[in-house]
C-alpha positions as CSV (number, residue, x, y, z in Angstrom):
1,M,-12.9,-88.7,40.2
2,T,-14.4,-85.8,42.2
3,I,-14.0,-82.2,41.0
4,T,-14.6,-80.1,44.1
5,R,-13.4,-77.5,46.4
6,R,-11.5,-78.5,49.5
7,Q,-13.8,-79.3,52.4
8,A,-11.8,-79.6,55.6
9,V,-12.9,-81.7,58.5
10,L,-13.1,-79.8,61.7
11,A,-12.1,-81.6,64.9
12,S,-14.5,-81.3,67.7
13,G,-14.0,-81.3,71.4
14,A,-12.1,-78.0,71.9
15,V,-12.2,-76.9,75.5
16,L,-14.8,-74.3,76.2
17,A,-14.0,-72.5,79.4
18,T,-14.1,-68.8,79.1
19,S,-16.6,-66.0,79.4
20,G,-18.3,-64.0,76.6
21,V,-19.4,-60.4,76.4
22,I,-20.8,-58.6,73.3
23,G,-18.3,-56.2,71.9
24,R,-15.2,-57.4,73.8
25,G,-12.3,-56.2,71.7
26,F,-9.6,-58.4,70.2
27,A,-6.2,-57.3,71.5
28,A,-2.6,-58.5,71.1
29,Q,-2.3,-58.7,74.9
30,R,-5.2,-61.1,75.2
31,A,-4.1,-63.9,77.4
32,R,-6.2,-66.6,75.9
33,P,-7.9,-67.3,72.5
34,F,-11.5,-66.5,71.7
35,T,-13.6,-69.5,72.2
36,I,-16.2,-70.1,69.5
37,G,-18.9,-72.5,70.3
38,A,-20.5,-74.1,67.2
39,L,-24.0,-75.5,67.5
40,T,-25.4,-77.9,64.8
41,I,-28.1,-80.5,64.4
42,S,-25.6,-82.5,62.3
43,W,-23.5,-85.5,63.3
44,G,-20.3,-83.5,63.6
45,P,-18.6,-80.4,62.2
46,T,-20.3,-79.2,59.0
47,P,-18.7,-77.8,55.8
48,A,-19.9,-74.4,57.0
49,I,-18.1,-74.8,60.3
50,A,-15.0,-75.9,58.4
51,G,-15.3,-72.9,56.2
52,L,-15.5,-70.6,59.2
53,R,-12.3,-72.0,60.6
54,D,-10.5,-71.8,57.3
55,G,-11.8,-68.3,56.7
56,L,-10.5,-67.1,60.1
57,K,-7.1,-68.5,59.3
58,A,-7.1,-66.8,55.9
59,L,-7.8,-63.5,57.7
60,G,-4.6,-64.1,59.7
61,Y,-6.1,-65.5,62.9
62,R,-4.1,-68.5,64.4
63,E,-6.1,-71.5,65.6
64,D,-5.4,-72.4,69.2
65,H,-3.6,-69.0,69.7
66,D,-6.2,-66.5,68.6
67,F,-9.3,-68.7,68.5
68,V,-10.5,-72.2,69.2
69,V,-13.7,-73.9,68.0
70,G,-15.6,-76.4,69.9
71,V,-18.7,-78.2,68.4
72,R,-21.9,-79.3,70.0
73,F,-23.8,-81.5,67.6
74,T,-27.1,-83.3,68.3
75,Q,-27.1,-86.0,65.6
76,G,-30.4,-85.1,63.9
77,N,-32.3,-84.5,67.2
78,P,-33.8,-81.0,67.3
79,A,-35.0,-81.5,70.9
80,E,-31.4,-81.6,72.0
81,L,-30.5,-78.2,70.5
82,P,-31.8,-76.1,73.5
83,P,-29.8,-77.9,76.1
84,A,-26.8,-78.0,73.9
85,A,-27.1,-74.2,73.5
86,R,-27.4,-73.7,77.2
87,S,-24.4,-75.9,77.7
88,L,-22.4,-73.5,75.4
89,V,-23.5,-70.5,77.4
90,Q,-22.7,-72.1,80.7
91,S,-19.3,-73.1,79.5
92,G,-18.6,-69.4,78.8
93,V,-17.9,-69.2,75.1
94,D,-17.2,-65.8,73.6
95,I,-19.1,-66.3,70.3
96,I,-21.7,-68.9,69.2
97,V,-22.0,-69.9,65.6
98,T,-24.9,-72.0,64.3
99,S,-25.1,-74.3,61.3
100,S,-27.5,-76.6,59.5
101,G,-30.9,-75.1,60.2
102,G,-32.7,-72.2,61.9
103,N,-33.7,-74.4,64.9
104,A,-30.0,-74.1,66.1
105,T,-30.1,-70.4,65.9
106,T,-33.5,-70.2,67.7
107,A,-32.1,-72.4,70.4
108,A,-29.0,-70.2,70.8
109,Q,-31.3,-67.1,70.8
110,S,-33.3,-68.5,73.6
111,A,-30.2,-69.4,75.6
112,T,-28.5,-66.0,75.5
113,Q,-29.2,-62.4,74.7
114,R,-25.7,-61.4,75.7
115,I,-23.2,-63.6,73.8
116,P,-22.8,-62.8,70.0
117,I,-24.4,-65.3,67.7
118,V,-23.5,-65.7,64.0
119,F,-25.5,-68.0,61.8
120,L,-23.9,-69.8,58.9
121,G,-26.9,-70.1,56.6
122,E,-30.5,-69.1,57.4
123,S,-33.4,-69.1,55.0
124,D,-35.5,-66.4,56.6
125,P,-33.8,-64.6,59.5
126,V,-36.3,-61.8,59.6
127,G,-39.4,-64.0,59.3
128,R,-38.1,-66.2,62.0
129,K,-37.5,-63.2,64.2
130,L,-33.8,-63.8,64.5
131,V,-33.0,-60.2,63.4
132,S,-35.0,-57.0,63.1
133,S,-33.9,-56.4,59.5
134,L,-31.1,-57.5,57.3
135,A,-29.5,-54.1,57.3
136,R,-29.9,-53.5,61.0
137,P,-30.1,-56.8,62.8
138,G,-30.4,-55.4,66.3
139,G,-29.8,-57.6,69.3
140,N,-27.0,-60.1,69.5
141,I,-27.5,-62.0,66.2
142,T,-26.2,-61.6,62.7
143,G,-24.8,-63.9,60.0
144,V,-25.1,-65.1,56.4
145,S,-28.4,-66.1,54.8
146,N,-28.6,-69.1,52.4
147,L,-31.5,-67.8,50.2
148,E,-33.2,-71.1,50.5
149,I,-36.7,-69.5,49.9
150,E,-35.5,-68.2,46.6
151,L,-33.5,-71.3,45.6
152,V,-36.2,-74.0,46.2
153,P,-38.0,-73.3,42.8
154,K,-34.7,-73.4,40.9
155,K,-33.6,-76.6,42.6
156,M,-36.9,-78.3,41.7
157,E,-36.6,-76.9,38.1
158,I,-33.1,-78.4,37.8
159,F,-34.4,-81.8,39.0
160,Q,-37.2,-81.7,36.4
161,E,-34.7,-80.9,33.7
162,L,-32.4,-83.6,34.9
163,V,-34.9,-86.5,35.2
164,P,-36.9,-87.2,32.0
165,G,-40.6,-87.5,32.6
166,L,-40.4,-86.3,36.2
167,K,-44.0,-85.9,37.4
168,R,-44.2,-87.3,41.0
169,I,-41.8,-86.5,43.8
170,V,-41.7,-87.6,47.4
171,V,-41.0,-85.2,50.2
172,V,-40.4,-86.6,53.7
173,Y,-40.4,-84.0,56.5
174,D,-40.3,-83.7,60.2
175,S,-43.8,-82.6,61.2
176,T,-42.6,-81.6,64.7
177,N,-40.1,-79.2,63.2
178,A,-41.5,-75.7,62.4
179,E,-38.8,-75.0,59.9
180,A,-39.5,-78.2,58.0
181,V,-43.2,-77.4,57.9
182,E,-42.5,-73.9,56.6
183,R,-40.2,-75.4,54.0
184,L,-42.9,-77.8,52.8
185,A,-45.0,-74.8,51.8
186,L,-42.2,-73.7,49.4
187,D,-42.0,-77.2,48.0
188,R,-45.8,-77.2,47.3
189,E,-45.7,-73.8,45.5
190,A,-42.7,-74.8,43.4
191,A,-44.3,-78.1,42.4
192,R,-47.5,-76.4,41.5
193,R,-45.8,-74.0,39.2
194,L,-43.9,-76.9,37.5
195,G,-46.9,-79.1,37.3
196,L,-45.5,-81.7,39.6
197,A,-47.4,-83.8,42.2
198,I,-45.9,-84.2,45.7
199,L,-46.4,-87.3,47.8
200,E,-46.0,-85.8,51.3
201,K,-44.7,-88.0,54.1
202,P,-44.9,-86.3,57.6
203,V,-42.9,-88.1,60.3
204,R,-42.3,-87.5,64.0
205,N,-39.2,-89.6,64.8
206,E,-36.4,-91.4,63.1
207,D,-38.2,-94.8,63.1
208,E,-41.2,-93.2,61.4
209,A,-38.8,-91.5,58.9
210,R,-37.2,-94.8,58.1
211,A,-40.5,-96.6,57.6
212,A,-41.9,-93.8,55.5
213,I,-38.9,-93.7,53.2
214,N,-38.5,-97.5,52.9
215,G,-42.2,-97.7,52.2
216,V,-41.9,-95.7,48.9
217,R,-42.2,-97.9,45.9
218,K,-40.2,-97.1,42.8
219,S,-43.4,-97.5,40.7
220,A,-45.1,-94.8,42.8
221,T,-42.6,-92.0,42.4
222,D,-40.1,-90.4,40.0
223,G,-37.8,-89.1,42.7
224,F,-37.1,-87.9,46.2
225,F,-36.8,-84.2,46.9
226,T,-35.0,-83.4,50.1
227,S,-34.2,-80.2,52.1
228,R,-31.1,-79.1,54.0
229,I,-32.9,-79.8,57.3
230,L,-31.1,-82.7,58.9
231,S,-33.6,-83.5,61.7
232,L,-34.4,-87.2,62.1
233,N,-31.6,-88.1,59.7
234,I,-34.1,-87.8,56.8
235,P,-31.5,-86.9,54.2
236,G,-29.2,-89.8,55.3
237,L,-32.0,-92.3,55.2
238,T,-33.2,-91.0,51.9
239,L,-29.8,-91.4,50.4
240,E,-29.4,-95.0,51.6
241,Y,-32.8,-96.1,50.3
242,A,-32.7,-94.1,47.0
243,T,-29.4,-95.7,46.2
244,Q,-30.6,-99.2,47.0
245,Q,-33.8,-98.8,45.0
246,S,-32.3,-96.8,42.1
247,I,-34.6,-93.9,42.6
248,P,-33.3,-90.4,41.6
249,A,-32.8,-88.0,44.5
250,M,-32.2,-84.3,44.7
251,F,-30.4,-82.8,47.7
252,D,-29.2,-79.5,49.0
253,E,-25.6,-80.5,49.8
254,G,-22.8,-81.7,47.5
255,Y,-21.8,-84.0,50.4
256,F,-24.7,-86.4,49.5
257,V,-23.8,-86.3,45.8
258,E,-20.3,-87.4,46.6
259,R,-21.9,-90.4,48.3
260,G,-24.2,-91.5,45.5
261,A,-27.1,-89.0,45.2
262,L,-27.9,-87.8,41.7
263,A,-27.6,-84.1,42.2
264,S,-27.8,-81.1,44.6
265,Y,-28.2,-77.4,44.3
266,S,-27.8,-74.7,47.0
267,A,-25.6,-71.9,48.3
268,N,-22.2,-73.3,48.9
269,T,-22.2,-74.1,52.6
270,Y,-18.4,-74.2,52.9
271,E,-18.2,-70.7,51.4
272,L,-21.0,-69.5,53.8
273,G,-18.6,-70.3,56.6
274,R,-15.7,-68.5,55.0
275,Q,-18.0,-65.5,54.4
276,A,-19.2,-65.5,58.0
277,A,-15.6,-65.6,59.2
278,R,-15.3,-61.9,58.4
279,M,-18.2,-61.2,60.7
280,V,-16.7,-63.2,63.5
281,G,-13.4,-61.4,63.0
282,K,-15.2,-58.0,63.3
283,I,-16.8,-59.2,66.6
284,M,-13.4,-60.4,67.9
285,K,-12.2,-56.8,67.2
286,G,-15.0,-55.3,69.2
287,A,-17.9,-54.8,66.8
288,K,-21.5,-55.6,67.9
289,P,-23.6,-58.0,65.9
290,S,-26.4,-55.4,65.9
291,D,-24.2,-53.2,63.8
292,I,-23.1,-55.9,61.3
293,P,-25.7,-56.3,58.4
294,V,-26.8,-59.8,57.5
295,E,-25.1,-60.9,54.2
296,Q,-26.4,-63.0,51.3
297,P,-24.4,-65.9,49.8
298,T,-22.0,-65.1,47.0
299,K,-21.3,-68.6,45.8
300,F,-23.7,-71.3,44.8
301,E,-23.1,-75.0,43.9
302,L,-24.8,-77.3,41.4
303,A,-23.4,-80.9,41.9
304,V,-24.1,-83.9,39.6
305,N,-23.0,-87.5,40.0
306,L,-22.5,-88.9,36.5
307,K,-21.9,-92.4,37.8
308,T,-25.3,-92.4,39.5
309,A,-26.9,-90.9,36.5
310,K,-25.6,-93.7,34.3
311,A,-26.8,-96.3,36.8
312,L,-30.2,-94.7,36.6
313,G,-30.2,-94.6,32.9
314,I,-30.2,-90.8,32.8
315,K,-28.2,-88.9,30.2
316,V,-27.3,-85.6,31.9
317,P,-28.1,-82.7,29.5
318,N,-25.2,-80.6,28.4
319,S,-27.1,-77.6,29.7
320,I,-26.7,-78.9,33.2
321,L,-23.1,-80.1,32.8
322,L,-22.1,-76.7,31.6
323,R,-23.6,-75.1,34.7
324,A,-22.3,-77.7,37.2
325,D,-19.8,-76.6,39.7
326,K,-19.0,-80.1,40.9
327,V,-19.1,-83.2,38.7
328,I,-18.5,-86.7,40.1
329,E,-17.5,-89.4,37.5
């Protein structure tokens, strides 16, 4: 049984054939819906994109009448994000939303300084030079941060609390992805504070990722620690191997916990999309992204899979069960 919020599946393939200009107002006499182009490194529409669609509908906007959403996804390949972003611009979307990593937002930023861009979860939008400041973004970009920098230590602490005797963790990361390399520094600092040792596995392509993950021996680690970054399908490959080898794994997304991972902790990505829907709605009514402050997440999610814990011989502490937002039995 799964105790969870509804996560809708967003159909891709909407026609993207209109022009976009910052600040164009939403009006009843508008002859066609706003076209929203979603860009993600994922394998399809993400929970955040689903949340965006549902959030717009909750605000009274009608899908296919007031807005349509089309998705460009690159199936874990960050190199395909720039051409995918240019494709959205060339197709003439009114608004671009980005999901599942800062590389998507950077690609959109490089593709256009004219079309509004709204990110659905960014760890460091100021540090990555996506916005000038949180209060005054400037330019054509705004959105909702995911507080990943602040949450990594807490996530690792929960993992240590959950797995008895946790001392050694494996971190597999895309060494060609600047965001992944930046995230590794957060993992190192969090591990140092908790007295954990990290076995770092830098990889450059999916074949290397598979080999690195499958080369980890259960006797050499106490668990996998993954990030939200989906490049090279590292989270998916980790889930597959960790499940086969009965190795505890900590993820960012409840999606993976529903499919057998031990636990996850992060800002609720579906709710990030719903939160960003208000920003998109403002832009549809004529507001400029430069005037819409970046927001922080308001809902967070700790997910635990009790079935997996039992198979691993782990008794989940009551302190974690009481804090869990999603429990899978």
